[in-house]
N, C-alpha and C positions, 0 to 999 in steps of 0.2 A: 504493500500499500504506499500511500504518500507519507512523507515524514510529517510529524506533528509540529508545525511551526509555532502554533500557540504555546505549546509546552516549551519550545526553545526560547521563545520571547520572554516567557515568564521566568525561565531559568536565568537569563542574562539581565533582565530588567532589575535594577537595583531596588532593594527595599528602602523604605523612608527612614530618615534619621529619627532617633528616639530622644525625647527631651525629658529631663528630670531636674529636680532641685534647684529652682531659681531662687537666688539669695543676693543680698546686698551687704557690703562691708564698709565700715567707715574708714576710708583710706587716709584721710587727713582732715584738718578743720575745714568744714564746709565742702568736703569732697567725699563722694561715695563711688564705690566700685560695684558693678553688677556682674554676677557670675551665674552661669547655668551649666549643666552637664549635658553634653551631646554624645550620643552613641551612634557610630556607623556600623550597622549589623552586617555589612557586605564584606566578604573575604577578599574580593578582587576589585573593588571600586573605590576610588578616593573622591571625596566630596569637597568642592569649592563652595563655601557657604557665605552668603551675604546676610547679616543679621543686625538687629538692634534690640534694645530693651525698651519697653513701654511701662509706664506706671501711672498712678492717679495724677493727672495734671501735666504729663509731659512724656518725653522720650529722649533716648540717647542719640548720638550720631550712629550712622550706618558703618559697619566695619566688615572686613572680609577675612576669612581664614580657611585653612584646609584641614579636614579631618581624614586621617589615614584609614585604610581598610581595617575593619575589625576593632577599631580603637574607640574607647570611651574616655572622654577627657573634658575638663572645664573649658569653656569659652567665656571671654570677659569683655567688658568695656570699662576702662579705668578712668577715674578722675572727673567724674561728673560733679559740677558745681551745684550744690543744694544745701539749704540751711537746715533741713531735717531729713530724717530717714525716709526713703521712698515707700509709698504704700502700694500694695498689690503689684509688685514687679513681675513682669512676664517677658519671655523672649519672643521676638517677632522674626521669623525666618522669611526673608524677602525672596531669596533665590538660592537654589542648589544646582550646581553644575556637576554631573557625574562624569568620571573618566575611568575607563577600565584599564587595569594594568595588563599589558600584553603578555600572555603566558610564555611566548617565545623569548621574551626579554627577561622576564622574572617569573620563573616557574613556581617557587615556594615563596609566596608573598610574606607570610608570617615570619619565616626564617630570614628573609632579606631585611625585614624591619628589625628583628631581634639583634641581628649582627651589628646593625648601625646605631641603634638607640640603646646605649648602655650608660646612661647618666645616673649618678648617684651623688648624694650629699651626706657628708659625715662631719664629725667634730663641730657640731652646732653650738654657738655661743650667743646668748642673748643678753644685752646690756640695756636696762631700763634708762629711759630719758631722765635727766636730772637738770632741769632748766636753771635751778638756782646756782648750780656749779658749772654753768656754761655748756651743758649737753642737752640741747633742745630736742633731739631726736633719739628714738630707740635705735639700737644698733643690733643687726642680725648678721653674724659672720659664720661661714661654713666652708668646708673643702668641697669643691665640685670635682668629681672624678669622671673623665671620659674613659670608660672601660673598653671602648671599641678600638678596632685597628684603623679607624677612619678619622681624618682631620677635616674640620669644617671652617670655611671662611668666616662664617658667623652663625652662632647658634642662638635662636630666640627661645626663651624659656619662660614659663610661669613658675615662680617659686611659691609653692603652697606652704604657708606657715601653719604649723600644728602645735597646739598647746594641750594642756591636760584634758580639756573638754572637746577636743576635735579641732577642725579647721578654723583659724582665726583671721585669715585674710590671704591675699595673693599679691605678689609684686612681680611685674614683668621685668625681665632682664635680657640684655643682649650680650652675648660673650664673643668677642672678636677672636678670630684665628685660634680656634680650639683644636689642639693637636691630639693625635691618637695617644691613648694611654696617659694623657696629661692630667695632673692634679693641680687645681688652681684655688687659691683662697679668694673667696667672694665676700664683700662687705656691703650690706644694704642698710638703708635708713628708713625709718617709718615715723610719721607724725600722728599716727592713729591714736585717738584717745581710748580706744577699746583694747589695745594690745597690752596684756599684762605679762604674758610669758610666752616664749617659743621654745619648745623642747625638741622639735623635729622639723626638718625641711624636706619636702618631697618635690622633685623636679619634673615638670611637665613639659616635654619638648613641643614647640610650636613651629614645625618645620616640615617641608615637603621633601622627604628623603629620596623621592623618585626623580628629583630634579638634579641632574648631574653637575650643574653649575655650582652647587653649594659646597662641593668637595674640593679640598686642596689636594693637588697632585704632589707626589714625593719631592719633585724638584722645586716646588713652590713654598716649601716649608723653611 
């Protein structure tokens, strides 16, 4: 008989992104950060997503990001000027463009990603702000380790700050010229009134590892 093209289309058509856990964090005086969790349930499609956050009485700017195949991660809009915490925040996904990873170029997508994304944070040190003694910002320091054999021209990361009661905020960072197997001390500052302690930092890479232009070649290091 004839091949079942309907079945083939359903097999290749990507499933929708899944949204969970929309929250806001007090990033600095009169500044709020919006964060939601997006899951890409497709093993072989990456999603380019345009999104914003809406809340009672307003909305954020529109931003764009890429969610890798099979990945569940936070997406954010940082530094919205507001005098009080936003009410009823929700994420608005304006557009999703799907791109299928060619199996002739990358057969094992999960393995390809695992080999390249091996970031970890250790030796976390949190120093509370002490304005009376000339330290107006909280300081968060940690060792960033690139455990992979790959070097990156630039690595964009959300540093998820974790305290005793769970996630207490996110800080976006850009790490230039991150070399394979490199360990680098990172120091961040925060003006958040809500930050009391940070005991752990989790690193969320915000990068398209299928773009070959992000990698430094051995001669370029």
